[in-house]
N, C-alpha and C positions, 0 to 999 in steps of 0.2 A: 448206730452203735448197738452191738449185741449186749444182751443182759449179762450181768455178772454171773460167773459160775457159782454153783451152789454146793459142790461136793469137794471135800478134801482140800479146803483152802490152805495154802501155805502163806507165810508173810509176803513172799514175792508175788504170789497170785493176788493177794489183797492190794498190794502196791500197784500192780499192773492194772487192775480193774478201776482203782481210783484215778490213776493217771489217765486212763482212757476216758473216764467220765469227765474229768476236768478239761481234757483236750477237746472232747466232743462239744462241750458247752462253752468253749473259749473262755474258761476261767483261769486267770493267771495263778500259778502255784509254783512252789519249789519244795522238793523233798529235802529235808534237813535231818538232824539227829544222827543216830547210829547207822542207819542205812546209808546215808550220804558219806559218813566218815569211813565206812567199810569200802565204799566205791573208790575213795581217794587214798585209803590207807590199808591197814591190815585187817584180815578177816576175824570176825568173832560172832558168836551167836546173839541174835536179838529176836524178840517176839513182837516188837513194836515198830510201826512205820509212822513217821512224823511228816506232816505237810504244813507249810505256811501257805494260806490260800486267801485270795480276794473273793470271798463268797458273798453273794447278795441275796436278798429275800426272794427274788424270782427264781433262784436256783434250789430253794428248799424242797419244793414239791417234786421235781424230777430226782433229786438226790434221795429223798425218802422212798420214792418208787423203785429206784435202782438197787437200793440196799435195804430191802424190806424183810420183815419177819416172815417165817421163822429162821431163815438162813443167816440173818444179821440182827444185831441189836443196835438200834439207832433211835434216839429220842428227838422227836420233832420240836418239843418245847426247849430242849437243850440247845438245838441249833439256833432257834430264834433268840434265845438268851445270849448265846455266844456272839451272834452278829451284833446285837444291841450293845454288848459290853466289850466288844473286840477281845474276846477271850478264846476258849477252845471247847470242843466237844469230841466225843469218841464214837467210832464205829467198831463194833466187836463182832468177830466170828465166834459165837459161843461154843460151837462144837469143837473147835480147835484151840480156843483160848487166845487167838491172835487179835491184836488191837491196832487201830489207826487213830492217832491223835491229830485232829484237824484244828490247827491254830489259825485263828482269824488274823489277817494282816492288820497291824495297827497303823496309825498315822505318823509314827515316828520315823526318823531318818534311817535307822538301821534296817527296818523292814522294806522301806523304799529302795535302799541300796541292794538288799538281798535279792529282791525280785527283778531289779534292773540288771543285775550281774549274773543271773542264773544261767546254767549251761545245759544244752540238750545233749544227753549222753546215753549210750547204750547201757542198759541195766540188766539185760538178759538176752537170750537168743532171739534176735530180730525184734527186740523190744527197746523202745526209747522213752525217756521221760526227762522232765526238767528237774535238775538238781541245783541246790545252792552251790555257789562257787566254793572251792576248797577254803579260801580265806574266810568266807562268811560262815562256813561250817565250823571252822576253828573258833571264830568269835562267839558263836552260839555255845560251843562246848566250854569256852572260858567263862561265859556268863553262868552256865549251870554249875561249874566248879566253884565259882565265887559264892553262889547261893547255898550249895549243899556240901561242898568239899569232897565229893566222891572222886577217888583216884581214877575211876574208869574214864572220866573225861580227859584227864591229863594223858592217860595211855592212848586214847583215841587221837588226841592232838599230835602226840609224838609219832604215832603210826602214820598220820597224814604227812608230817614233815619228813619222815624217813622215806616214804614211798613216792610222794609227789612234790618233794621239796624244790625241785628245779623250776616248777611252774608256779610257785606260790609268790605272790607279791607281798613281801614282808613289810614294805612301807605302808601299804593299805592297812594291814593288820595293826601296825604300830600306831597309826593315827586313831583308830577306833579304840585301841587298848587304853590310850590316855583319856579319850573322851568318856569311856565307860568305866574307868578306874579298875582295869583288869591287869595291871602291871605285875602284881604278885603272882597271879595264876599263869600269866604268859611266861614269866621268868622261870617258873617251876617246870613248865613244859619244855622250854629250851634247855634247861639243865638235864632233863631226862634224855633228850636227844644227844646232847654232848657226852653224857656219861656212857651211853650205849655205843658211842663211836671210839671210846678209849681202848 
């Protein structure tokens, strides 16, 4: 595996380098968040790349070596803490201000389902990576909307439904919506799509 590039990092470039690292070390991951919603839905600007990752302690040393200072900011203690607590840590390109959120996969059913259903997709010219399925990206957006109420998550969901609606398993979403108590946010997203079609 080649070393990550050190000059003029774009969000896509950071995404590619991390996906390459995880693939090389056979670490299961799925790209989620706005980058994934853009892949399935409508384009918008984002400076963040989000991964759900099955990272283990033996991966810490090569990760720190691959994304080292001064080209990146990465805290080794933060990685160990995230692994222990099943939380998250950041990798930052300080020159460009781009950030990757590395979310440690938890032991709950939603993360198991997310990683089991991930899709290998083209994300750039001759570049492929594992993305969460459109259904799981929608569920993640619904969870964030429930927590914070930001309308951007509803817009992202509506964009996925408009662009990729034919391939989406709404029964799968509906089952999780009830389990996770996301019905209000889901109905709001559906209403946005319906209103846009009138």
